C-alpha positions in Angstrom: -68.7 1.7 95.2 -71.5 2.0 92.0 -69.7 4.9 90.5 -66.2 3.4 90.8 -67.5 0.3 89.2 -68.7 3.0 86.4 -65.8 3.9 85.7 -64.2 1.1 85.6 -66.8 -0.5 82.8 -66.2 3.0 81.4 -62.7 2.4 81.1 -62.9 -0.9 80.2 -65.0 0.1 77.2 -62.5 2.6 75.5 -59.9 0.0 75.8 -62.0 -2.3 73.4 -62.8 0.4 71.3 -59.3 0.9 71.0 -58.0 -2.6 70.3 -60.7 -2.6 67.9 -59.7 0.3 65.9 -55.7 -0.5 65.8 -57.3 -4.2 64.5 -58.9 -2.1 61.9 -56.0 0.0 61.3 -53.8 -3.3 60.6 -55.9 -5.1 58.3 -56.3 -1.5 56.2 -52.6 -1.7 56.0 -52.3 -5.0 55.0 -55.0 -4.6 52.2 -53.4 -1.4 51.0 -49.7 -3.2 50.7 -51.7 -5.9 49.0 -53.0 -4.4 46.5 -50.1 -1.9 45.5 -48.1 -5.1 45.0 -50.4 -7.0 42.8 -50.6 -3.2 40.9 -46.6 -3.9 41.1 -46.9 -7.5 39.7 -49.4 -6.4 37.0 -47.5 -3.8 35.9 -44.1 -5.6 35.7 -46.0 -8.6 33.7 -47.3 -5.4 31.2 -43.4 -4.1 31.0 -42.4 -7.7 29.8 -44.6 -8.4 27.1 -43.0 -5.1 25.7 -39.7 -5.4 26.2 -39.0 -2.9 29.1 -37.3 -4.1 32.4 -37.5 -0.4 34.1 -40.6 0.9 35.4 -42.6 3.9 34.2 -42.9 5.2 37.6 -39.5 5.3 38.0 -37.4 6.3 34.7 -40.6 8.4 33.0 -40.6 5.8 29.8 -43.0 7.1 27.4 -45.6 4.4 25.8 -44.7 1.7 23.5 -47.2 3.6 21.3 -45.3 6.8 21.5 -41.7 5.3 21.1 -43.0 3.8 18.1 -43.7 7.3 16.8 -40.1 8.3 17.6 -38.3 5.8 15.5 -38.4 5.4 11.2 -37.6 1.7 11.6 -40.3 -0.3 11.8 -39.8 -3.6 9.6 -39.0 -2.0 6.4 -35.7 -1.9 6.7 -35.0 1.2 6.7 -32.4 3.4 8.6 -32.8 3.6 12.4 -33.4 7.6 13.4 -35.4 8.9 16.0 -35.6 11.9 18.3 -33.9 12.4 21.6 -34.3 9.3 23.0 -36.9 8.4 25.6 -34.9 5.8 27.5 -32.0 7.6 28.0 -31.8 9.6 31.6 -30.6 13.4 31.2 -28.6 12.6 34.3 -26.9 9.2 33.0 -23.7 9.7 31.6 -23.5 8.0 28.1 -20.6 4.6 27.5 -20.3 6.3 24.2 -20.0 2.6 23.0 -20.9 2.6 19.0 -19.9 6.1 19.1 -17.5 6.6 15.8 -15.7 9.9 17.7 -15.5 7.8 21.6 -12.3 8.4 22.7 -11.8 6.4 26.1 -10.6 9.1 28.7 -7.5 6.3 29.7 -6.3 5.8 26.2 -2.8 7.4 25.6 -3.2 10.4 23.3 -1.1 9.3 20.1 0.8 12.0 18.9 -0.5 13.7 15.0 2.2 13.7 12.9 2.6 15.8 9.8 3.1 13.9 6.2 4.8 16.1 3.6 5.5 15.6 0.1 8.5 13.3 -0.8 11.2 15.1 -1.9 13.1 14.7 -4.7 16.7 13.4 -5.2 19.4 15.8 -5.4 20.3 13.7 -8.7 17.1 14.2 -10.7 16.5 15.4 -13.3 17.7 13.1 -16.6 17.0 9.1 -16.9 19.6 7.0 -18.5 19.2 3.3 -19.5 22.0 1.0 -20.6 21.9 -3.3 -21.3 24.7 -5.5 -20.8 24.2 -8.3 -22.9 27.0 -10.7 -22.0 28.0 -12.8 -25.0 28.3 -9.5 -27.2 31.3 -8.3 -24.6 32.8 -12.1 -24.3 32.8 -13.4 -27.7 35.7 -16.2 -26.2 35.2 -19.6 -28.2 35.9 -21.6 -25.1 33.3 -20.3 -23.3 29.2 -21.0 -23.7 26.2 -19.2 -22.6 26.4 -21.4 -19.5 30.0 -20.4 -18.2 29.2 -17.1 -18.9 26.2 -17.6 -16.3 28.6 -19.2 -13.6 31.1 -16.3 -13.9 28.3 -13.6 -13.6 26.6 -15.3 -10.1 29.3 -14.5 -7.7 29.2 -10.9 -8.6 26.1 -10.8 -8.3 26.1 -10.0 -3.9 29.2 -7.3 -5.0 26.7 -6.0 -7.8 23.8 -5.0 -5.5 27.1 -3.6 -2.6 27.8 -1.0 -5.5 24.4 0.0 -6.0 23.5 0.1 -2.5 26.8 2.0 -1.7 25.6 4.5 -4.6 22.1 5.1 -3.6 22.1 5.4 -0.1 23.5 9.2 0.5 22.4 12.1 2.4 23.7 15.8 3.4 26.4 14.4 5.6 27.5 10.8 4.2 28.1 9.7 0.9 27.2 13.2 -0.4 29.5 13.3 -3.5 27.5 9.9 -5.0 25.8 12.0 -8.3 23.6 9.5 -9.7 20.8 7.0 -8.5 20.5 3.5 -9.9 16.6 3.3 -10.0 16.8 -0.4 -10.7 18.9 -3.1 -12.3 17.3 -6.1 -13.8 19.2 -9.8 -14.7 17.5 -10.6 -18.2 16.9 -14.4 -18.4 16.8 -16.5 -21.5 14.3 -18.1 -23.1 14.3 -21.1 -21.1 14.7 -19.0 -17.8 17.8 -20.7 -17.0 20.4 -18.5 -17.5 21.2 -14.8 -16.8 22.3 -13.6 -20.3 22.9 -9.8 -19.2 21.7 -6.9 -17.4 19.5 -3.6 -17.9 20.2 -0.8 -15.4 18.6 2.7 -15.2 19.8 5.6 -13.7 18.6 9.3 -12.8 21.2 11.9 -13.2 21.9 15.3 -13.8 24.5 15.1 -16.2 25.4 12.0 -18.8 29.2 11.5 -17.3 28.0 10.9 -13.9 25.8 7.9 -15.3 28.4 6.4 -17.1 30.8 6.6 -14.4 28.5 4.6 -12.3 27.9 2.2 -15.2 31.7 1.9 -15.8 32.3 1.3 -12.3 29.9 -1.7 -11.6 31.6 -4.9 -11.0 30.0 -6.9 -13.7 31.3 -4.1 -16.5 34.6 -4.5 -14.6 34.7 -8.1 -14.9 33.3 -8.1 -19.1 34.8 -4.7 -20.2 37.3 -3.2 -17.9 35.1 -0.1 -17.3 35.3 0.1 -21.5 31.5 1.3 -22.6 32.3 1.3 -25.9 30.3 -1.4 -26.8 27.2 -1.2 -24.2 23.9 0.1 -25.4 23.5 3.8 -23.2 20.0 5.8 -24.6 18.7 8.3 -22.8 14.6 7.0 -21.6 12.0 9.4 -22.0 9.7 7.2 -19.0 6.0 8.1 -19.6 4.9 9.8 -16.1 1.3 7.8 -16.1 -0.4 5.8 -13.5 -2.0 3.7 -16.2 1.4 2.5 -16.8 2.7 1.6 -13.6 1.4 -1.9 -13.0 3.0 -3.3 -10.3 6.0 -6.4 -11.5 4.4 -9.6 -11.4 0.7 -8.7 -11.7 -1.6 -11.2 -12.8 1.9 -12.9 -14.7 5.9 -11.9 -14.7 7.9 -9.5 -15.3 9.1 -9.2 -19.0 11.1 -6.9 -21.0 10.7 -5.7 -24.7 13.0 -3.8 -26.3 12.4 -2.5 -29.6 15.4 -0.9 -31.8 14.3 1.3 -34.9 14.6 0.9 -38.9 18.1 2.6 -39.8 17.2 2.6 -43.6 16.8 5.8 -44.8 13.2 6.1 -46.4 11.7 3.5 -44.8 10.6 5.1 -41.1 10.2 8.4 -42.0 7.2 10.0 -39.5 6.5 6.7 -38.5 7.1 6.9 -35.2 4.9 10.3 -35.0 1.9 8.7 -36.8 1.7 5.4 -34.6 2.2 7.4 -31.3 -1.0 7.7 -29.9 -2.1 4.3 -31.0 0.9 3.0 -29.5 0.0 3.8 -26.3 -3.8 3.5 -25.8 -2.9 -0.5 -27.1 -0.3 -0.2 -23.7 -3.2 1.5 -21.5 -5.8 -0.9 -22.3 -3.3 -3.5 -22.3 -3.9 -3.3 -18.7 -0.1 -5.0 -18.1 2.8 -2.4 -18.9 5.0 -1.6 -16.0 6.7 1.0 -17.4 7.7 2.3 -20.5 9.1 5.1 -22.7 11.0 5.9 -26.0 14.6 5.6 -26.0 16.5 8.5 -27.7 20.4 9.2 -27.9 22.0 10.1 -24.7 23.1 13.9 -25.7 24.5 16.1 -23.0 21.4 18.2 -22.7 18.0 16.7 -22.8 16.1 19.3 -25.3 19.4 19.1 -27.5 17.8 18.6 -31.0 19.8 16.3 -31.6 18.4 13.4 -29.6 16.4 11.7 -31.9 15.0 8.8 -30.6 16.1 5.1 -31.8 13.8 3.0 -30.1 10.9 1.8 -27.3 11.5 0.4 -23.7 8.3 -1.3 -22.3 8.6 -3.5 -19.0 5.3 -5.8 -18.6 3.6 -8.5 -17.4 3.0 -11.7 -19.3 1.9 -14.8 -18.2 4.6 -17.0 -20.3 6.9 -16.5 -23.0 3.6 -17.0 -25.9 2.2 -14.5 -24.1 4.5 -11.8 -24.5 5.9 -12.7 -27.7 2.0 -12.1 -28.3 2.0 -8.8 -26.8 5.3 -7.4 -28.4 4.0 -8.2 -31.9 0.7 -6.8 -31.9 2.4 -3.6 -30.6 0.9 -0.7 -33.2 4.5 0.5 -33.9 5.7 -3.4 -34.3 2.7 -3.8 -36.9 3.8 -0.8 -38.8 7.2 -2.1 -39.0 9.0 0.4 -37.3 11.6 -1.9 -35.8 14.2 -3.7 -37.1 15.5 -5.0 -34.3 12.6 -6.3 -31.0 14.0 -8.6 -28.2 11.5 -10.0 -25.5 12.7 -11.0 -21.7 11.9 -12.4 -18.5 13.9 -10.9 -15.9 14.6 -11.0 -12.0 14.4 -8.1 -9.5 17.4 -6.9 -7.4 16.9 -4.7 -4.5 19.8 -2.1 -4.7 18.0 0.1 -2.1 17.9 -2.3 0.8 14.3 -1.3 1.5 12.1 -4.4 0.0 13.3 -7.2 1.2 12.7 -8.4 4.8 14.5 -11.4 6.7 14.0 -14.9 6.4 14.5 -15.9 9.6 14.4 -19.9 8.0 17.1 -19.5 5.9 20.2 -17.2 5.6 19.6 -13.7 5.2 22.5 -11.9 3.0 20.3 -9.1 2.0 20.2 -8.1 6.2 23.6 -8.8 6.8 24.7 -6.1 4.2 22.1 -3.4 5.5 23.6 -4.1 9.1 27.0 -3.6 7.7 26.2 -0.8 5.7 24.4 0.8 8.8 27.7 0.0 10.7 30.2 2.2 8.2 27.4 4.6 7.9 25.3 4.4 5.1 21.8 6.1 5.8 19.9 2.8 5.8 17.0 3.9 7.9 13.8 4.9 5.2 13.3 8.6 7.1 17.0 9.3 5.7 16.6 8.8 2.1 12.8 8.9 0.8 13.4 9.5 -2.0 14.4 5.6 -2.6 10.9 4.9 -0.9 9.0 3.6 -3.9 
């Protein structure tokens, strides 16, 4: 029995020791967890101090002092630059935000369009200008300027339609048109209340084609029946320089200066050649010229020696009539007495191609209706069908 008792006592002692070891092990584990949580909390406090949200242990983030050395931006406003970012994981895929070459994979591919030089019109080669003055073509004593104005107005739509039919052609439609009408400008009276005439610019390979288009103009037909005898017609040597191509109406209103040379023998001589460079410099420095060039006798050939200069045509912008007259009178050619006659008029613009007037939904749009009608008739009204007119 004694032996049995000792064995039970021995077994009892062993169980106590086991419970004691378990207790110590649990206590050590609890202390380890508390120490780890304390260290983690301290680390988060340290990271928040430097603005870092992820633990360095998880992302292997460099210390703030090391990151500071990678950046050239401190506080002096210099451009930011760095080496490979310590904040980017190698396995992390970049979002592309802020990257100028970033392209969303779901975005549709935009086709690349190759731009080609704008082709010249088949009628390019010579430019001519004509001036239609209503009073000089209709000197009826019963009519005053206002009567001529009201007689002209109903013909404006027919005139625009005629110009568009002349201009809109391509290889398959209306190809027999042998002249382009570059612009048609209704000329205004000094009080800006009446239209007293219009100027037209043509481009064609031969003089006869340009004159043929002019003679069939509805307004010319009304005034002269197509007779061009009393209509001034010139070859215009347009100065093709970018500094003399200001927009119509920029810092003012479009205006026209027409100067006709003095034809008295011995009074002009070589004056035109002598003041040419000075005149050109004056126009360039003004920054007001829309287009300019000398007017020559309209010979059949451009290089014909008989095509002498007869005057100048200058389109420019002016704030008011006084400003316009001042510009014209201060031309070096005018100061030196080159011209026997000068005319200064404001003018309007007509859209003779159908490409530069948009439809106004708040009022009637005859221009848009005209475009739709011509498209129905088969005329090439789209921009890509007549690219030489898109300027």
